[in-house]
C-alpha positions, 0 to 999 in steps of 0.5 A: 339725768331726768327723774321719772315722774311719781305717781299717786293713786288720788281715788277710784271713781265709780259713775253712778245715776246719781253721785250724791246718793251713792257717795251718801252710801259709801260716806255712811258705810266707811265714816269718811267725810266729803272732801269736794262736792260738785252737782255730779261730782262727789269726792270722799276719803279717809279723815287721815288722808290717803287715796279715797272714792270718787262719784260721778253722775253719768246719765247713761250708767247701766248696773253692772252684772255679778256674776259677769254674762255676756249679755249684760253689763259686765263688771269693771272693777269692784271695792275690797273693804276689810272689816273687823267682823264680817256678819256686823258689817253685812248687817250695816251694809244691808241696812244703808241700802246694799244687797247681797249678791246671788253668787258667793265665791268664797266662805270668808268674803261676802260679796254685796251690791251697792245702791247703783249696783256695784259689787264690793266685797266685805272680808276679814283677815 
């Protein structure tokens, strides 16, 4: 009997006008080292291994709109990032170039946008 293939999520890839700039933002935010770097591609990941984030330069990139509207580029996905202190994590993300989204659907979660406009959520358990 043939065994089914094994699947392992290696990374989530975010398109951006400049892969290196967006990778630097998440590298500074998460404290993750660069795993691989090419002219239009960067991979970062946790030092102890596991799935990371990749960034790809996309010349036709359009910033997503949060919350979604029919008339503008819709968000396709977002990152959920657990933090130990929500207010200081938001402060750190803002200092690195994030912006707070106008729409906040929950009191215990903060929706921010990275420098390329991708929404991401910071939350505590």
